[in-house]
C-alpha positions in Angstrom: 81.2 123.2 126.0 77.9 123.5 127.8 75.9 124.5 124.7 76.9 121.5 122.5 76.3 119.2 125.5 72.8 120.5 125.9 72.1 120.2 122.2 73.3 116.6 122.2 71.0 115.8 125.1 68.1 117.4 123.3 68.8 115.4 120.1 68.9 112.2 122.2 65.7 113.1 123.9 63.9 113.9 120.6 65.2 110.7 119.0 64.1 108.7 122.0 60.6 110.2 121.8 60.3 109.2 118.2 61.4 105.6 118.9 58.9 105.4 121.8 56.1 106.5 119.6 57.1 104.0 116.9 57.4 101.1 119.4 53.9 101.8 120.8 52.2 102.3 117.4 49.9 99.4 116.5 49.7 100.5 112.9 52.9 100.1 111.0 51.8 102.7 108.4 51.1 105.3 111.1 54.4 104.6 112.8 56.4 105.0 109.5 54.4 108.2 108.6 55.3 109.6 112.0 58.9 108.8 111.6 59.0 110.3 108.1 57.6 113.6 109.4 60.0 113.7 112.4 63.2 112.4 110.9 63.2 110.7 107.5 62.0 113.7 105.4 65.0 115.8 106.4 67.3 112.8 105.8 65.9 112.3 102.3 66.4 116.0 101.6 70.0 115.7 102.7 70.8 112.6 100.6 69.1 114.1 97.5 70.9 117.4 97.8 74.3 115.7 98.4 74.7 112.9 95.9 78.2 111.3 95.3 79.6 109.3 92.5 80.3 105.6 92.5 83.1 104.5 94.9 83.3 108.2 96.1 80.3 108.1 98.5 82.4 109.4 101.4 79.9 111.8 103.0 76.9 109.6 102.1 78.5 106.5 103.7 79.5 108.5 106.8 75.9 109.9 107.3 74.4 106.5 106.7 76.7 104.9 109.2 75.9 107.6 111.8 72.2 107.1 111.3 72.4 103.3 111.6 74.7 103.5 114.7 72.3 106.0 116.3 69.5 103.5 115.8 71.4 100.9 117.9 73.2 98.9 115.2 76.8 97.8 115.3 78.3 99.5 112.3 81.4 98.8 110.3 82.5 101.3 107.6 84.9 101.1 104.6 83.8 97.6 103.6 84.9 97.0 100.0 85.8 100.7 99.8 82.9 102.9 101.0 80.5 100.1 101.9 78.6 100.1 105.2 77.5 97.0 107.2 75.2 97.4 110.2 74.4 94.4 112.4 71.8 93.8 115.1 71.6 90.5 116.9 68.3 90.0 118.6 68.0 86.4 119.8 67.8 83.1 118.0 66.8 82.9 114.4 68.0 83.3 110.8 70.4 86.0 109.5 68.6 88.3 107.0 70.3 90.9 104.8 68.7 94.0 103.4 70.8 96.0 100.9 70.5 99.6 99.7 72.7 101.1 97.1 73.9 104.7 97.6 75.7 106.2 94.6 74.5 109.0 92.3 75.2 109.7 88.7 77.1 112.3 86.7 73.9 114.0 85.5 72.9 117.6 85.9 69.5 117.8 87.8 66.8 119.6 85.9 63.8 118.2 87.8 62.6 121.6 89.2 62.4 120.2 92.7 62.9 122.6 95.5 65.6 120.3 96.9 67.3 119.6 93.5 71.0 118.8 93.6 73.5 121.4 92.6 76.4 119.3 93.6 79.5 118.7 91.5 82.3 116.3 92.0 85.7 115.4 90.4 85.0 112.2 88.5 87.2 109.1 87.9 89.0 110.9 85.0 89.7 114.1 86.9 86.8 116.1 85.4 84.4 118.2 87.5 80.9 117.0 86.7 77.4 117.6 88.0 76.0 114.8 90.2 72.4 113.9 91.0 70.4 111.0 92.3 68.9 110.2 88.9 68.1 106.6 89.8 66.5 106.9 93.2 69.2 105.6 95.5 68.4 108.4 97.9 65.1 106.7 98.4 66.8 103.3 99.1 69.2 104.6 101.8 66.6 106.7 103.5 64.3 103.7 103.6 67.1 101.6 105.0 67.4 104.0 107.9 63.7 104.0 108.4 63.7 100.2 108.5 66.6 100.2 111.0 64.8 102.6 113.3 61.6 100.7 113.3 63.2 97.3 113.8 65.4 98.6 116.6 62.4 100.2 118.3 60.3 97.0 118.0 62.7 94.2 118.9 59.9 92.3 120.6 58.3 91.7 117.2 61.3 89.7 115.7 64.1 87.3 116.5 67.3 86.6 114.7 70.1 88.7 113.2 69.5 91.7 110.9 72.2 92.8 108.5 71.8 96.1 106.7 74.1 97.0 103.9 74.9 100.4 102.3 76.4 99.4 99.0 78.6 101.6 96.9 79.1 101.7 93.1 76.0 99.9 91.9 75.9 102.2 88.9 79.3 101.0 87.8 78.5 97.4 88.8 81.5 97.1 91.1 80.3 97.8 94.6 78.8 94.4 95.5 81.8 92.6 94.0 84.2 94.8 96.0 82.3 94.1 99.2 82.4 90.3 98.5 86.2 90.6 97.8 86.5 92.2 101.2 85.3 88.9 102.7 81.8 90.2 103.5 80.3 86.8 104.5 83.4 85.6 106.3 83.5 88.8 108.5 79.8 89.2 109.2 78.1 85.8 108.4 76.4 84.4 105.4 72.7 85.4 105.3 70.0 82.9 105.1 67.9 85.3 103.1 68.8 88.5 101.1 66.5 91.4 100.2 66.8 94.5 98.1 64.4 96.9 96.4 64.5 99.7 93.8 62.2 102.6 93.4 60.7 102.7 89.9 59.5 105.9 88.1 57.5 103.5 85.8 55.4 102.2 88.6 52.6 104.1 90.4 53.1 105.2 94.0 51.6 102.8 96.5 52.3 99.8 94.4 54.8 96.9 94.6 56.3 94.8 91.9 57.6 91.4 93.1 58.1 88.8 90.3 58.8 85.2 90.5 61.7 84.9 88.0 64.2 87.5 86.9 63.3 91.1 87.7 66.6 92.3 86.3 68.8 90.9 83.6 72.3 89.8 83.4 74.6 92.0 81.4 77.9 91.4 79.6 80.1 94.1 78.2 81.8 92.7 75.1 84.5 94.1 72.7 85.3 92.7 69.3 88.6 93.7 67.9 88.6 93.1 64.1 92.0 92.9 62.5 92.2 93.8 58.8 94.9 94.4 56.3 95.3 98.1 55.5 95.3 99.5 51.9 94.5 102.5 49.8 90.8 103.1 49.4 91.2 103.0 45.6 92.9 99.5 45.8 90.6 97.5 48.2 91.8 94.2 46.6 95.2 94.8 48.2 93.8 94.5 51.7 91.1 93.1 53.9 88.6 95.8 54.9 87.7 95.6 58.6 84.8 98.0 58.1 83.1 95.7 55.7 84.0 92.7 57.8 82.6 94.6 60.9 79.4 95.4 59.1 78.9 91.7 58.2 79.6 90.7 61.8 77.1 93.3 63.1 74.3 92.0 60.8 75.2 88.3 61.5 75.0 88.9 65.3 71.3 89.7 65.0 70.6 86.1 64.0 71.9 84.8 67.4 68.8 86.1 69.2 66.3 85.6 66.3 67.4 82.1 65.3 69.2 80.5 68.2 67.0 81.5 71.2 63.5 80.1 71.6 60.9 82.7 70.5 59.8 83.4 74.1 63.3 83.5 75.6 64.6 87.0 76.3 68.0 88.1 75.0 69.6 91.2 73.5 72.8 91.8 71.5 73.3 95.5 70.9 76.3 96.9 69.1 76.6 100.3 70.7 79.8 101.5 69.1 81.7 100.9 65.8 85.0 102.6 65.3 87.5 102.3 62.5 89.7 104.4 60.2 91.0 107.9 60.0 90.4 109.2 56.5 88.2 108.9 53.5 90.6 107.1 51.2 92.4 104.8 53.7 91.3 101.2 54.4 92.3 100.8 58.1 93.8 97.7 59.6 91.5 97.5 62.6 87.9 98.1 63.7 86.5 98.0 67.2 82.9 97.0 68.1 81.5 97.5 71.6 78.5 95.4 72.6 76.1 95.1 75.5 74.6 91.6 75.8 71.6 90.8 78.0 70.1 87.6 79.4 67.7 86.3 82.0 69.5 83.1 82.8 72.9 81.6 82.6 71.9 79.1 79.8 70.9 82.0 77.6 74.1 83.9 78.4 76.1 81.0 77.2 74.2 80.8 73.9 74.7 84.5 73.3 78.4 84.6 74.1 79.2 81.4 72.3 77.3 82.7 69.2 79.2 86.1 69.3 82.5 84.3 69.4 81.6 81.8 66.7 80.3 84.4 64.3 83.1 86.9 64.8 85.8 84.3 64.2 84.2 82.6 61.3 83.3 85.8 59.5 87.0 86.5 59.7 87.7 83.2 58.0 85.1 84.0 55.3 87.0 87.3 54.7 90.2 85.3 54.2 92.0 86.3 57.3 94.8 84.0 58.5 94.2 82.3 61.9 96.4 84.6 63.8 94.4 87.7 62.6 90.9 86.4 63.4 88.7 88.8 65.3 89.2 88.8 69.1 86.2 88.6 71.4 86.9 90.2 74.8 84.4 89.8 77.7 84.8 92.6 80.3 84.9 92.0 84.0 82.0 94.5 84.3 79.7 91.6 83.5 76.9 90.8 86.0 74.7 87.7 86.3 70.9 88.0 86.1 69.0 88.9 89.3 66.8 85.8 89.7 64.3 85.8 92.6 64.0 82.7 94.6 60.6 81.2 93.8 59.6 79.9 97.2 60.8 83.0 99.1 59.2 85.4 96.7 55.8 83.6 96.8 56.0 83.6 100.6 56.7 87.4 100.7 54.0 88.1 98.1 51.5 86.3 100.3 52.5 88.3 103.4 52.5 91.6 101.6 49.1 90.9 100.2 47.8 90.0 103.7 49.2 93.1 105.3 49.0 95.7 102.5 46.0 94.4 100.6 45.6 92.2 97.5 45.7 95.2 95.2 49.2 96.2 96.4 50.9 94.6 93.3 51.4 96.3 90.0 51.4 93.5 87.5 53.2 94.6 84.3 55.4 93.1 81.7 59.1 94.0 81.6 59.9 96.0 78.5 63.6 96.4 78.9 66.6 94.3 80.2 68.2 96.5 82.8 70.9 95.0 85.0 71.9 95.1 88.7 75.0 94.0 90.6 72.9 92.6 93.6 73.3 89.0 92.4 77.0 89.2 93.3 75.7 88.8 96.8 73.4 86.0 96.1 74.7 83.8 93.2 77.9 82.2 94.5 77.2 80.9 97.1 73.5 80.8 96.4 71.3 82.7 98.9 67.5 82.7 98.6 66.7 86.3 97.7 63.9 88.6 96.6 64.5 91.9 94.7 61.3 94.0 94.5 60.3 97.4 93.3 58.4 100.3 94.9 56.3 102.7 92.8 57.7 106.3 92.6 55.3 108.2 90.3 51.7 109.2 91.1 49.0 107.6 88.9 47.9 111.2 88.0 51.2 111.7 86.2 50.7 108.6 84.1 47.1 109.7 83.3 48.4 113.1 82.2 51.0 111.5 80.0 48.3 109.3 78.4 46.2 112.5 77.7 49.1 114.1 75.8 50.8 115.8 78.7 54.5 115.6 79.7 56.1 112.2 79.7 57.1 110.6 83.0 60.9 111.0 83.2 62.9 107.8 83.1 65.7 106.8 85.3 69.1 108.4 84.6 67.3 111.4 83.0 68.1 114.9 84.3 64.3 115.3 84.7 64.1 112.2 86.9 62.0 112.7 90.0 60.0 110.4 92.3 57.7 111.2 95.2 60.0 111.0 98.1 57.6 110.5 100.9 55.4 107.9 99.2 58.4 106.0 98.0 60.3 106.0 101.2 57.3 105.1 103.4 56.3 102.1 101.2 59.9 101.0 101.0 60.1 100.9 104.8 56.7 99.3 105.3 57.3 96.5 102.7 60.8 95.8 104.1 59.6 95.7 107.7 56.8 93.3 106.8 59.2 91.0 105.0 61.7 91.1 107.8 59.2 90.4 110.5 57.9 87.4 108.5 61.4 86.0 108.0 62.6 86.8 111.6 59.5 85.5 113.4 59.6 85.1 117.2 59.6 81.5 118.2 56.9 80.8 120.7 58.1 79.1 123.9 
């Protein structure tokens, strides 16, 4: 028993030394760099090599909980499944929440990194699949730990209550909802402010993106069940062909965005799947359309969903279907609202980031896609002022090489996905700490 005891004392001594160096550092950047070298680099390596699927983040959650507890936080595990909540009360002031998602994806890693994942896991259907952090959640949870360590070591620089959340199952848009169903705010307190960030392979390292408006879209998963009347393919007049009806619905749906939304209002209706029939010469009696529907505000969402229902049902009437056989529109509970940054809070944080990190810290770019997030389940009902920002993950040199005809910068969810761990984690910690210290200011006596 003597050897483990000595090792534990040594670990405590090393950790205490790192904390002391951080607490005495005048320069946040130098303090975070030192902690990355001493602790966070190995932690990032561990998380990247050991990804776990959504709602199965057992080891990830346990390691995250241990790290946050070692930093001095009061930690509760198994919130909403595998969720982790860490609390630190440090005098009077607001309650501020910072979230990091922690799940990986069923993707085989082909990044070529020396610490690439070779992990496999049994998925939700009982199949063994490769798993990797193909979206950068390893950056998020490593940064969360770095933030926890700095804030705990520098309690004289802030006042209030800090809530750090390790959220499961963001990739399957169920983790935030599960934590809320587990009475998150009733158990731990409703935050006055909520923060989250995402590393982005499409943004240069050393840059932040913090938009006033919607950084991420709302998404609805919609199914349309089209009932037809089956017949022989040589006698189409004897039935109602759901394939033809489905094709007409697919084309008509495109007019919802092009003719019902204002030209500068973002919206997407994509039919990703169309299934019907079993054989060349049989007119089936059913077709199934699967749609993803994207929006940046709840008003647009209503226009899109109402339009889908109206078109599907009325095209059924055009085809001569009786009322009891009209197409059914089913909206899945996988739907998520848009992530909309609070204007006042985001402008406040942009100002303090510019002051502390320089006016050129921001990467101003137009959104090209309408990716979604489940973070708004924390902030929409009840409303909590929140800011969701991005941290650059790819060196500018890689973008320059791509422009010159070199290899393309890999996207998120790609087997080739890779971001610069140190640069991403360090800026993630720095930006988060700056935001937290501004929101949790010490009240002068």
